[in-house]
C-alpha positions as CSV (number, residue, x, y, z in Angstrom):
1,X,-25.3,-21.4,11.1
2,X,-22.8,-19.1,9.5
3,X,-24.8,-16.0,10.5
4,X,-24.6,-17.1,14.1
5,X,-20.8,-17.5,13.9
6,X,-20.6,-14.1,12.2
7,X,-22.4,-12.4,15.1
8,X,-20.2,-14.3,17.5
9,X,-17.0,-13.1,15.8
10,X,-18.2,-9.5,15.5
11,X,-19.5,-9.2,19.0
12,X,-16.2,-8.1,20.6
13,X,-15.8,-5.1,18.3
14,X,-19.5,-4.3,18.7
15,X,-19.2,-4.4,22.5
16,X,-16.0,-2.3,22.3
17,X,-17.5,0.3,20.0
18,X,-20.7,0.5,22.1
19,X,-18.9,1.0,25.4
20,X,-16.2,3.4,24.2
21,X,-17.9,5.3,21.4
22,X,-21.7,5.1,21.4
23,X,-22.2,5.3,25.2
24,X,-19.8,8.3,25.7
25,X,-21.5,10.1,22.8
26,X,-24.9,9.5,24.3
27,X,-23.7,10.9,27.7
28,X,-22.2,13.9,25.9
29,X,-25.5,14.4,24.1
30,X,-27.5,14.3,27.3
31,X,-25.1,16.7,29.0
32,X,-25.6,19.2,26.2
33,X,-29.1,19.8,27.4
34,X,-28.1,20.8,31.0
35,X,-28.9,24.4,31.9
36,X,-26.8,24.6,35.1
37,X,-23.2,24.2,36.2
38,X,-21.8,20.9,37.5
39,X,-22.6,20.3,41.1
40,X,-26.0,22.2,41.0
41,X,-29.4,20.5,40.8
42,X,-29.9,19.0,37.4
43,X,-32.2,20.8,35.0
44,X,-32.5,20.6,31.2
45,X,-33.1,22.9,28.3
46,X,-31.6,24.4,25.1
47,X,-29.4,27.1,26.7
48,X,-26.1,25.6,25.5
49,X,-27.3,25.5,21.9
50,X,-28.6,29.0,22.1
51,X,-25.2,30.1,23.5
52,X,-23.4,28.4,20.5
53,X,-25.5,30.5,18.2
54,X,-25.0,33.8,20.0
55,X,-23.1,36.7,18.4
56,X,-19.8,36.0,20.2
57,X,-19.8,32.4,19.3
58,X,-20.7,33.1,15.7
59,X,-17.9,35.6,15.3
60,X,-15.4,33.1,16.9
61,X,-16.8,30.3,14.6
62,X,-16.3,32.5,11.5
63,X,-12.7,33.3,12.6
64,X,-12.1,29.6,13.3
65,X,-13.6,28.6,9.9
66,X,-11.3,31.2,8.1
67,X,-8.2,29.9,9.9
68,X,-9.1,26.2,9.3
69,X,-9.8,26.7,5.6
70,X,-6.5,28.5,5.0
71,X,-4.6,26.0,7.1
72,X,-6.1,23.1,5.1
73,X,-5.4,24.8,1.9
74,X,-1.7,25.3,2.9
75,X,-1.5,21.6,3.9
76,X,-3.1,20.4,0.7
77,X,-0.8,22.6,-1.4
78,X,2.2,20.8,0.2
79,X,0.6,17.3,0.6
80,X,-0.5,16.9,-3.1
81,X,3.0,17.2,-4.7
82,X,4.6,15.2,-1.8
83,X,2.2,12.3,-2.2
84,X,2.7,12.4,-6.0
85,X,6.5,12.4,-5.6
86,X,6.3,9.5,-3.0
87,X,4.2,7.4,-5.4
88,X,6.6,8.0,-8.3
89,X,9.7,7.4,-6.2
90,X,11.6,4.1,-6.0
91,X,11.9,4.5,-2.2
92,X,8.2,4.5,-1.2
93,X,8.8,2.6,2.0
94,X,11.4,5.0,3.3
95,X,9.3,8.0,2.4
96,X,6.3,6.6,4.1
97,X,8.4,5.8,7.2
98,X,9.6,9.5,7.2
99,X,5.9,10.7,7.0
100,X,4.9,8.5,9.9
101,X,7.8,9.4,12.2
102,X,6.0,12.6,13.5
103,X,3.3,10.4,15.0
104,X,5.9,8.8,17.3
105,X,6.5,12.2,19.0
106,X,4.0,13.7,21.5
107,X,1.7,16.3,19.9
108,X,2.5,18.9,22.6
109,X,6.2,18.4,22.2
110,X,6.0,19.2,18.5
111,X,4.0,22.4,19.2
112,X,6.6,23.3,21.8
113,X,9.3,22.8,19.1
114,X,7.5,25.4,16.9
115,X,7.5,27.8,19.9
116,X,11.2,27.3,20.2
117,X,11.6,28.1,16.5
118,X,9.3,31.2,16.4
119,X,9.7,32.9,19.8
120,X,11.7,36.1,20.3
121,X,14.9,34.2,21.4
122,X,14.2,31.3,19.1
123,X,16.0,29.7,16.2
124,X,14.8,32.1,13.4
125,X,15.5,35.3,15.3
126,X,19.0,34.0,16.4
127,X,19.8,33.1,12.8
128,X,18.6,36.5,11.4
129,X,20.7,38.3,14.1
130,X,23.8,36.2,13.4
131,X,23.4,37.1,9.7
132,X,23.1,40.8,10.5
133,X,19.6,41.0,8.9
134,X,17.9,42.3,12.0
135,X,18.9,44.4,15.0
136,X,16.1,43.3,17.4
137,X,13.9,40.2,17.5
138,X,10.9,39.9,15.3
139,X,7.6,38.7,16.9
140,X,6.6,35.6,14.9
141,X,4.3,34.2,17.6
142,X,0.7,35.2,18.5
143,X,-0.5,36.1,15.0
144,X,-2.8,34.3,12.5
145,X,-0.1,33.5,10.0
146,X,2.0,31.5,12.6
147,X,-1.1,29.8,13.8
148,X,-2.1,28.7,10.2
149,X,1.4,27.4,9.4
150,X,1.7,25.3,12.6
151,X,-1.8,23.9,12.2
152,X,-1.0,23.0,8.5
153,X,2.3,21.3,9.7
154,X,0.6,19.4,12.5
155,X,-2.0,17.7,10.3
156,X,0.1,17.5,7.1
157,X,0.7,13.7,7.5
158,X,-3.1,13.1,7.8
159,X,-3.4,14.7,4.3
160,X,-0.5,13.0,2.7
161,X,-1.5,9.4,3.6
162,X,-4.9,9.3,2.0
163,X,-3.6,11.2,-1.1
164,X,-0.7,8.7,-1.3
165,X,-3.1,5.8,-1.2
166,X,-5.3,7.3,-3.9
167,X,-2.5,8.3,-6.2
168,X,-0.9,4.9,-5.9
169,X,-4.0,3.3,-7.5
170,X,-4.0,5.8,-10.4
171,X,-3.1,4.5,-13.8
172,X,-0.2,6.7,-15.0
173,X,-0.4,5.3,-18.5
174,X,-3.3,7.7,-19.0
175,X,-0.9,10.6,-18.5
176,X,1.5,9.1,-21.1
177,X,-1.4,8.6,-23.5
178,X,-2.4,12.3,-23.0
179,X,1.1,13.5,-23.7
180,X,1.3,11.3,-26.9
181,X,-1.8,13.1,-28.1
182,X,-0.2,16.5,-27.6
183,X,-1.3,17.4,-24.1
184,X,1.4,19.1,-21.9
185,X,2.4,17.4,-18.6
186,X,0.7,20.1,-16.4
187,X,-2.5,20.0,-18.5
188,X,-2.5,16.2,-18.2
189,X,-2.2,16.4,-14.4
190,X,-4.9,19.0,-14.2
191,X,-7.4,17.4,-16.6
192,X,-6.9,13.7,-16.1
193,X,-5.1,13.0,-12.8
194,X,-6.8,15.5,-10.5
195,X,-10.4,14.5,-11.4
196,X,-9.5,10.8,-10.9
197,X,-8.0,11.3,-7.4
198,X,-10.8,13.7,-6.2
199,X,-12.1,11.0,-3.6
200,X,-8.6,11.0,-2.0
201,X,-8.5,14.8,-2.0
202,X,-12.0,15.0,-0.3
203,X,-10.9,12.4,2.3
204,X,-7.6,14.3,3.0
205,X,-9.5,17.6,3.4
206,X,-12.0,15.9,5.8
207,X,-9.4,14.2,7.9
208,X,-7.5,17.5,8.4
209,X,-10.3,20.0,8.6
210,X,-12.3,18.5,11.5
211,X,-9.4,18.2,14.0
212,X,-8.1,21.7,12.9
213,X,-11.6,23.2,13.4
214,X,-11.9,21.9,17.0
215,X,-8.2,22.3,17.9
216,X,-7.3,23.8,21.3
217,X,-3.6,23.2,22.0
218,X,-2.1,24.9,18.9
219,X,-4.2,28.1,19.1
220,X,-3.5,28.4,22.9
221,X,0.3,27.9,22.6
222,X,0.9,29.6,19.2
223,X,-1.9,32.2,19.1
224,X,-2.1,32.9,22.8
225,X,-5.7,34.1,22.6
226,X,-4.6,37.3,20.8
227,X,-6.8,39.2,18.3
228,X,-7.4,37.1,15.1
229,X,-6.1,33.9,16.7
230,X,-8.8,33.0,19.2
231,X,-10.5,29.8,18.0
232,X,-13.6,27.9,19.0
233,X,-11.7,25.2,20.8
234,X,-10.4,27.9,23.3
235,X,-13.8,29.3,23.9
236,X,-15.2,25.8,24.6
237,X,-12.3,25.0,26.9
238,X,-12.9,28.2,28.8
239,X,-16.5,27.2,29.3
240,X,-15.4,23.8,30.6
241,X,-12.5,24.7,32.8
242,X,-13.2,28.2,33.9
243,X,-17.0,28.4,34.0
244,X,-17.6,24.7,34.9
245,X,-20.3,24.7,32.3
246,X,-20.1,21.2,30.7
247,X,-23.2,21.8,28.6
248,X,-21.5,24.1,26.1
249,X,-18.6,21.7,25.3
250,X,-21.1,18.9,25.1
251,X,-23.3,20.8,22.7
252,X,-20.2,21.8,20.6
253,X,-19.0,18.1,20.5
254,X,-22.5,17.0,19.5
255,X,-22.8,19.5,16.6
256,X,-19.2,18.8,15.4
257,X,-19.8,15.0,15.5
258,X,-23.0,15.4,13.6
259,X,-21.3,17.6,11.0
260,X,-18.5,15.1,10.6
261,X,-21.0,12.2,10.2
262,X,-22.8,14.2,7.5
263,X,-19.5,14.9,5.8
264,X,-18.7,11.2,5.7
265,X,-22.2,10.3,4.4
266,X,-21.9,13.0,1.7
267,X,-18.4,11.7,0.8
268,X,-19.8,8.2,0.5
269,X,-23.0,9.2,-1.5
270,X,-21.2,11.8,-3.7
271,X,-20.2,9.3,-6.5
272,X,-23.7,7.8,-6.7
273,X,-25.3,11.3,-6.8
274,X,-23.0,12.5,-9.6
275,X,-23.8,9.4,-11.6
276,X,-27.5,10.0,-11.2
277,X,-27.1,13.6,-12.2
278,X,-25.0,12.7,-15.3
279,X,-27.6,10.1,-16.2
280,X,-30.5,12.6,-16.0
281,X,-28.6,15.2,-18.0
282,X,-27.6,12.6,-20.7
283,X,-31.2,11.5,-20.9
284,X,-32.4,15.1,-21.4
285,X,-29.7,15.7,-24.1
286,X,-30.7,12.6,-26.0
């Protein structure tokens, strides 16, 4: 009887997920096999997937991967000490509130704010000119460095929150015990704390890397399609809006969704796999 009630209680969320998650993904998956533009007679094949593995797409993918990895590294370098400070602070609620505030602002508005800061007549150039450090504006926009910084800023809260949640569960008495045994504070953080919060670090990297890798707005507004800033999201958007070829964006979404699912599965299975490997190595040593 309880099983029937359980199915009844869970049916609303199952219906919602099926209608707004599973069905759209299936439609996208089917569209990825179309070999013609929208409005033409329907035919199917693997042309979109072949295009994704062409030389131009591979070069764009490698550039996107480079930008994404560096942006995630910048965000992690900032997010890790921020999360640690938040956990150790007596004003956790206030700091969490400050971290969540950016989500209340429209994403495009925040990117426009960065344009206002970085453009030729923006805040930084005006400040440098007032201080007499420059005689003519410096071009901060439309280069990979600006793009990486804005991408790291945009997804920084997504990295801080899982790190905060993981560090908050950490037993800080272990650090005190390590220092009592003669370990320095930095060595205790590196050898004891970091290994224990690795699941949170993996989750933070995953949460930030996937949206950065497929981002379109930030590269378009900050990079402008210039050399070294053209990312995969822009190429896919061009195929959708300019060429009216829906198969390429659908194929890209299918592959990206599959990669994300594999990443989540690997994240879930990683502790079990490491335990098995340790068990096998310990058995061999004995």
